[in-house]
C-alpha positions as CSV (number, residue, x, y, z in Angstrom):
1,M,-15.4,39.6,-39.7
2,R,-13.3,36.9,-39.1
3,A,-12.5,34.4,-42.1
4,G,-15.4,35.6,-43.8
5,K,-18.0,35.2,-40.7
6,R,-19.2,38.0,-38.8
7,V,-18.7,37.5,-35.1
8,Q,-21.3,39.7,-33.0
9,A,-20.7,40.1,-29.2
10,T,-23.5,42.3,-27.3
11,G,-23.2,43.8,-23.7
12,S,-25.3,46.2,-22.0
13,G,-25.7,48.3,-18.6
14,Y,-22.7,50.2,-19.0
15,S,-23.3,53.5,-16.8
16,S,-21.8,55.7,-19.7
17,R,-21.0,56.1,-23.6
18,S,-16.9,55.8,-22.5
19,A,-17.6,52.8,-19.8
20,A,-19.4,51.2,-23.4
21,L,-16.5,51.8,-25.7
22,R,-14.0,50.7,-23.3
23,A,-15.9,47.4,-23.3
24,R,-16.1,47.2,-26.9
25,A,-12.4,47.9,-27.4
26,E,-11.9,44.8,-25.1
27,A,-14.3,42.5,-26.8
28,I,-12.3,43.2,-30.0
29,E,-9.1,42.8,-28.2
30,T,-10.6,39.2,-26.9
31,L,-11.7,38.5,-30.3
32,R,-8.2,39.1,-31.8
33,R,-6.0,37.0,-28.9
34,A,-8.8,34.3,-28.2
35,P,-11.6,33.9,-31.3
36,A,-12.9,30.6,-29.3
37,A,-13.6,32.7,-26.4
38,A,-15.7,35.4,-28.2
39,R,-17.7,32.5,-30.1
40,R,-18.6,30.7,-26.6
41,G,-20.4,31.3,-23.5
42,D,-18.7,28.3,-21.4
43,T,-18.9,28.6,-17.6
44,L,-15.4,28.1,-15.3
45,G,-17.7,25.0,-14.3
46,E,-18.3,23.5,-17.8
47,W,-14.3,24.2,-18.5
48,L,-13.4,22.6,-15.3
49,A,-15.8,19.4,-16.4
50,S,-13.9,19.2,-19.7
51,W,-10.4,19.9,-18.7
52,L,-10.5,16.9,-16.0
53,E,-12.0,15.0,-18.5
54,R,-9.1,15.5,-20.8
55,R,-6.4,15.2,-17.8
56,S,-8.2,11.7,-17.1
57,S,-6.8,9.9,-20.2
58,G,-3.9,10.4,-22.8
59,S,-0.3,11.2,-22.6
60,N,-1.0,14.0,-20.0
61,A,-3.3,11.9,-18.0
62,L,-3.0,12.8,-14.0
63,R,-2.6,9.7,-11.9
64,P,-5.6,8.3,-10.3
65,A,-5.3,9.3,-6.9
66,T,-4.6,13.0,-8.1
67,L,-7.2,13.2,-10.5
68,A,-9.6,12.0,-7.2
69,E,-8.1,15.1,-5.6
70,Y,-8.2,17.4,-8.5
71,K,-12.1,16.6,-9.0
72,R,-12.5,17.4,-5.3
73,L,-11.0,20.7,-5.5
74,S,-12.8,21.5,-8.4
75,A,-15.9,20.8,-7.2
76,I,-15.0,23.7,-4.5
77,I,-14.3,26.0,-7.0
78,R,-17.8,25.1,-9.0
79,D,-19.6,25.5,-5.9
80,V,-18.4,29.5,-5.5
81,I,-17.5,30.6,-8.9
82,G,-18.3,27.8,-11.2
83,G,-21.6,29.9,-12.9
84,E,-19.1,32.6,-14.0
85,R,-18.4,32.7,-17.7
86,L,-15.0,31.5,-18.4
87,R,-14.1,34.7,-20.6
88,D,-15.3,36.7,-17.7
89,V,-13.1,35.4,-14.9
90,T,-10.7,38.1,-13.3
91,A,-8.5,38.9,-10.5
92,D,-11.5,40.0,-8.9
93,T,-13.2,36.9,-9.3
94,L,-10.4,34.7,-7.8
95,D,-10.4,37.2,-4.6
96,D,-14.1,36.4,-4.5
97,L,-13.0,32.6,-4.2
98,E,-10.2,33.8,-1.7
99,R,-12.6,35.3,0.8
100,H,-15.1,32.3,0.6
101,L,-12.3,29.7,1.5
102,H,-11.5,31.6,4.6
103,K,-14.8,32.0,5.6
104,A,-15.9,28.5,4.5
105,I,-13.0,26.5,5.6
106,P,-10.8,29.0,8.0
107,G,-7.2,28.2,9.0
108,K,-6.9,25.7,6.1
109,L,-4.2,27.4,4.2
110,T,-2.9,24.1,2.4
111,T,-6.0,23.2,0.9
112,H,-6.6,27.1,0.1
113,A,-3.3,26.8,-2.0
114,R,-4.4,23.5,-3.6
115,V,-7.6,24.9,-4.9
116,F,-5.7,27.8,-6.2
117,A,-3.2,25.4,-8.1
118,V,-6.1,23.3,-9.6
119,L,-7.7,26.8,-10.7
120,Q,-4.2,28.0,-12.0
121,S,-3.6,25.2,-14.1
122,A,-7.3,24.8,-15.5
123,L,-6.9,28.7,-16.4
124,R,-3.8,28.1,-18.2
125,D,-4.8,25.5,-20.3
126,A,-8.0,27.7,-21.3
127,Y,-5.4,30.5,-22.0
128,R,-3.0,28.3,-24.1
129,R,-5.9,27.1,-26.2
130,G,-7.3,30.5,-26.9
131,M,-10.5,30.2,-24.6
132,I,-9.7,33.2,-22.7
133,A,-7.7,36.2,-23.6
134,D,-5.6,36.5,-20.6
135,D,-4.9,34.3,-17.5
136,P,-6.3,36.1,-14.6
137,T,-4.0,34.2,-12.1
138,R,-1.3,36.2,-13.6
139,R,-2.8,39.4,-12.3
140,R,-2.9,38.2,-8.3
141,D,-0.4,37.1,-6.1
142,A,-0.1,33.4,-6.0
143,V,-1.9,31.6,-2.8
144,R,0.7,30.0,-1.3
145,A,0.6,27.4,1.8
146,P,2.5,28.5,5.0
147,K,5.6,26.5,5.5
148,T,5.5,24.1,8.5
149,R,8.7,22.5,10.4
150,R,7.6,18.7,10.0
151,A,7.4,16.7,13.2
152,M,10.0,13.8,12.8
153,M,11.4,11.1,15.4
154,Q,15.0,11.3,16.0
155,P,17.1,8.4,15.1
156,E,17.3,7.3,18.5
157,Q,13.7,7.5,19.3
158,F,13.0,5.5,15.8
159,A,15.5,2.7,17.1
160,R,13.8,2.3,20.4
161,L,10.3,2.2,18.5
162,V,11.6,-0.5,15.9
163,D,13.0,-2.3,18.6
164,W,10.2,-2.3,21.2
165,M,8.1,-3.6,18.0
166,A,10.4,-6.5,17.1
167,G,10.4,-7.4,21.0
168,R,6.9,-8.0,20.4
169,R,6.8,-9.6,16.9
170,E,4.9,-6.6,15.4
171,R,4.0,-7.6,11.8
172,M,5.2,-3.8,11.0
173,A,8.3,-3.1,12.6
174,P,10.2,-4.4,9.2
175,V,8.2,-2.2,7.0
176,F,8.8,0.9,9.3
177,W,12.5,-0.2,9.2
178,V,12.6,-0.4,5.6
179,A,10.5,2.6,5.1
180,A,13.3,4.6,7.3
181,A,16.0,2.9,5.7
182,T,15.2,3.5,2.2
183,G,13.0,6.5,2.1
184,L,10.2,4.7,0.1
185,R,7.4,5.9,0.0
186,R,4.3,4.2,1.5
187,G,2.7,3.2,-2.0
188,E,6.1,2.1,-3.3
189,L,6.4,-0.3,-0.2
190,A,2.9,-1.6,-0.5
191,G,3.7,-2.7,-4.0
192,L,7.3,-3.8,-3.7
193,R,7.6,-7.7,-5.4
194,W,10.1,-10.3,-4.3
195,I,11.3,-9.7,-8.0
196,D,12.2,-6.2,-7.4
197,V,14.7,-7.2,-4.4
198,D,18.0,-8.7,-4.9
199,L,19.5,-9.5,-1.5
200,S,22.5,-11.3,-2.8
201,A,23.3,-7.7,-4.3
202,A,22.0,-5.8,-1.7
203,R,19.6,-3.5,-3.9
204,L,15.8,-2.9,-4.6
205,I,14.5,-1.6,-7.8
206,V,11.4,0.7,-7.6
207,A,9.2,-0.5,-10.4
208,Q,5.3,0.2,-9.1
209,Q,3.4,1.4,-6.3
210,A,0.1,0.7,-4.9
211,V,-2.3,3.8,-4.7
212,Q,-5.5,4.2,-2.7
213,V,-8.2,5.6,-4.1
214,G,-11.5,5.8,-1.8
215,R,-11.4,1.8,-0.9
216,E,-9.7,1.1,-4.6
217,V,-6.1,0.2,-4.5
218,I,-4.8,1.0,-7.8
219,V,-1.3,-0.6,-8.6
220,G,0.7,1.5,-11.3
221,A,4.1,3.4,-11.8
222,P,5.9,5.3,-9.2
223,K,4.9,8.8,-8.4
224,T,7.5,10.8,-10.7
225,A,9.3,9.5,-13.7
226,A,12.5,10.2,-11.7
227,G,11.3,7.3,-9.0
228,E,10.5,5.2,-11.4
229,G,12.9,2.1,-12.1
230,R,15.4,3.8,-9.1
231,I,17.9,1.6,-7.8
232,V,18.2,1.6,-4.0
233,M,21.3,0.3,-2.4
234,L,20.3,-2.0,0.9
235,D,22.7,-1.6,4.2
236,A,23.1,-5.1,5.8
237,R,20.4,-4.7,8.6
238,T,17.7,-4.2,6.2
239,V,19.0,-7.0,4.0
240,E,18.9,-9.2,7.2
241,T,15.7,-7.6,8.0
242,L,14.1,-8.4,4.1
243,R,15.3,-12.2,4.8
244,D,13.6,-12.6,8.1
245,V,10.2,-11.5,6.4
246,Q,10.9,-14.1,3.8
247,L,11.3,-16.4,6.2
248,Q,7.9,-15.3,8.2
249,Q,6.2,-15.7,5.1
250,T,7.1,-19.4,4.2
251,K,6.0,-19.8,7.8
252,D,2.7,-18.0,7.1
253,A,2.0,-20.1,3.7
254,R,2.6,-23.0,5.4
255,A,0.1,-22.2,8.0
256,W,-2.5,-20.9,5.9
257,G,-2.4,-23.7,3.7
258,S,-4.5,-23.1,0.4
259,D,-5.9,-20.0,1.7
260,Y,-2.6,-18.0,1.4
261,R,-3.1,-15.1,-0.9
262,N,0.2,-13.7,-1.9
263,D,-0.1,-14.3,-5.7
264,A,1.8,-11.3,-7.0
265,A,4.6,-12.2,-4.7
266,L,4.7,-9.0,-2.6
267,V,7.3,-8.3,0.1
268,F,5.1,-6.8,2.7
269,T,2.0,-8.6,3.2
270,N,-0.8,-9.5,5.9
271,E,-0.4,-12.7,7.7
272,D,-2.6,-14.2,5.3
273,G,-0.6,-13.4,2.4
274,S,-2.9,-10.5,1.2
275,A,-1.9,-7.1,-0.1
276,L,-1.4,-4.4,2.6
277,V,-4.0,-1.3,2.0
278,P,-1.6,2.1,2.0
279,E,-3.6,3.3,4.5
280,Q,-2.7,0.5,6.7
281,L,0.8,1.9,6.9
282,T,-0.6,5.6,7.5
283,R,-3.0,4.4,10.7
284,A,-0.1,1.8,11.8
285,L,3.1,4.4,13.1
286,P,0.3,6.5,15.5
287,R,-0.9,3.5,16.6
288,M,2.2,1.9,17.6
289,I,3.8,5.2,19.1
290,K,0.4,5.9,21.1
291,R,1.0,2.3,22.7
292,Y,4.7,2.4,23.2
293,N,4.1,5.9,25.1
294,A,1.4,4.1,27.3
295,E,3.9,1.0,28.0
296,R,6.6,3.8,28.5
297,R,4.6,6.2,31.2
298,V,4.0,2.4,33.0
299,Y,7.4,1.7,32.8
300,A,8.7,5.3,34.2
301,L,6.9,5.1,37.4
302,D,8.0,4.0,40.6
303,S,7.1,0.8,42.3
304,D,6.3,2.1,45.8
305,Q,5.2,5.7,45.4
306,D,3.2,5.5,42.0
307,A,1.8,2.0,43.0
308,A,-2.1,3.0,42.5
309,E,-1.6,4.7,39.5
310,L,0.5,1.8,38.0
311,Q,-2.2,-0.6,39.0
312,R,-4.8,1.9,37.5
313,L,-2.8,1.9,34.0
314,A,-2.6,-1.8,34.3
315,R,-6.3,-1.9,34.8
316,A,-7.1,0.9,31.9
317,H,-4.8,-1.0,29.3
318,G,-5.9,-4.4,30.5
319,M,-2.4,-5.7,31.7
320,G,-2.1,-8.5,33.8
321,E,0.8,-9.1,36.7
322,R,2.9,-10.9,34.1
323,R,2.4,-8.3,31.2
324,L,3.1,-5.3,34.1
325,S,6.3,-7.1,35.2
326,E,7.3,-7.3,31.6
327,I,6.7,-3.7,30.5
328,R,8.9,-3.1,33.9
329,A,11.8,-4.8,32.8
330,D,11.8,-3.7,29.0
331,E,14.6,-1.3,28.8
332,T,13.4,-0.2,25.2
333,L,11.1,2.0,26.7
334,Q,13.8,3.9,28.6
335,G,14.1,7.8,27.3
336,D,11.5,10.4,26.7
337,A,7.9,9.7,25.2
338,L,8.0,9.6,21.1
339,P,6.2,12.5,19.3
340,A,3.5,12.0,17.2
341,V,4.5,12.0,13.6
342,T,3.2,10.6,10.1
343,F,4.2,7.3,8.4
344,H,5.7,9.8,5.5
345,S,7.5,11.2,8.0
346,L,9.7,8.4,8.0
347,R,10.7,9.3,4.3
348,H,12.0,12.5,5.5
349,L,14.2,10.8,8.5
350,H,16.0,9.0,5.9
351,A,16.5,12.5,4.0
352,S,18.0,13.9,7.4
353,I,20.2,11.0,8.1
354,L,21.7,11.1,5.0
355,L,22.3,14.8,4.8
356,A,23.6,14.4,8.6
357,S,25.7,11.9,7.4
358,G,27.7,14.0,4.9
359,R,25.6,13.1,1.7
360,G,24.5,16.3,-0.2
361,L,21.0,17.2,-1.9
362,Q,21.9,15.1,-5.2
363,A,21.9,11.8,-3.0
364,V,18.6,12.8,-1.5
365,Q,17.1,13.2,-4.8
366,R,18.7,10.1,-6.0
367,R,17.2,7.9,-3.4
368,L,14.0,9.2,-2.6
369,G,13.2,9.6,-6.2
370,H,12.6,13.6,-6.6
371,S,11.7,14.8,-9.9
372,S,14.1,17.3,-9.8
373,I,16.8,18.9,-7.6
374,T,15.0,21.9,-7.2
375,V,12.3,19.4,-5.0
376,S,15.0,18.4,-2.9
377,T,16.2,21.9,-1.8
378,D,12.6,23.2,-1.3
379,L,12.2,20.3,1.3
380,Y,15.5,19.8,2.7
381,G,17.7,22.9,2.2
382,H,17.2,24.1,5.6
383,M,19.1,21.1,6.7
384,I,21.7,22.1,4.4
385,E,21.8,25.4,5.7
386,S,21.9,24.4,9.2
387,A,24.8,22.3,8.8
388,A,26.3,24.7,7.2
389,L,26.4,27.4,10.3
390,A,27.3,24.7,12.7
391,D,30.5,23.9,10.2
392,A,31.5,27.5,10.2
393,E,31.1,27.8,14.2
394,A,33.2,24.7,14.4
395,A,35.9,26.2,12.2
396,A,36.3,29.3,14.3
397,A,36.3,27.7,17.3
398,L,39.5,26.0,16.5
399,I,41.2,29.5,15.6
400,P,42.5,30.7,19.1
401,A,41.1,34.2,19.9
402,R,42.8,36.4,22.2
403,S,40.2,37.1,25.0
404,R,39.2,40.7,25.0
405,D,38.9,43.3,28.0
406,V,35.7,44.3,29.0
407,G,34.9,47.9,30.6
408,T,36.4,51.3,29.8
409,T,40.0,52.6,30.8
């Protein structure tokens, strides 16, 4: 009896009287701790749907790209255990889900971890609202993505790539440079407006970002509250790079006339003034690296000993004699091949340069707009440890040490 109304729960199929009594005791405890769960038979799938609906609007709304990703991951959960009643989900249920993920999408441990992160968030909300008597995610070890070493270009390698692109008047060269010089995210770069940039004061303000959800690009607030409205100071070369971008846009507007489309006054655009799609930035860097490495291979070959290979590569890449001679004379192609990296790695490159120059994690958090110092520490703390070890070795090397004889007396 609760508030003058009788609440009844039924069950069957117990192997013994003691098992039935245990189930009865659990039902009473559930009624006490989570009365809503005793009255409703919602499935986990139904709960996920209503949970996502609430997270799509209001003060606790997810960003569009995040919401789309949560829906994708929730669909995986529903397909496997969505039919289970919400109040009956246990740690064993979660074990079943993990086993299924290992069979269905083997090796995708990061995806596994994201699936469980979404499920944990949904179940914790159910627990807070009294829909379940206990949060089963607390009854088992968390599923964590393995920590992997991020592939990243060295500063010298990046400098070669940008100089090589500038020599070929590639429009993405300024974008790459500003990304590495400021640590801005790709969406923040795609959404950057001239009104947010003060070249005379050598600074910019991160006021918005462009986010791609499917084929739609949505302009909104930056990813984190700490990232929104942050001021990023600019070095002299970056200021000069942005002045060159302004000049190029003036030329583009004159050439395109009434068809020029930069109504939002964005800093980085296509030739006709249309906005860059964030995915363009993602694709552009690997494509440029592939082209650079192809030309570097041509540059490194010996004119006499590798003449046949030179001609083969020239034909494969559509290089005429003039283009071939230009590549052979291009000193930006000196050095080793560039590693295959992502556009987001330029943000990590900026962080590593900050740390190598003696700036601490607080500087990284401030410039990159991390939500907390903990995020900066998790991402780049190992760099601090490596630098500290190098400092210790350097300090010890300055202390004269008497050589020790090796052997027996």
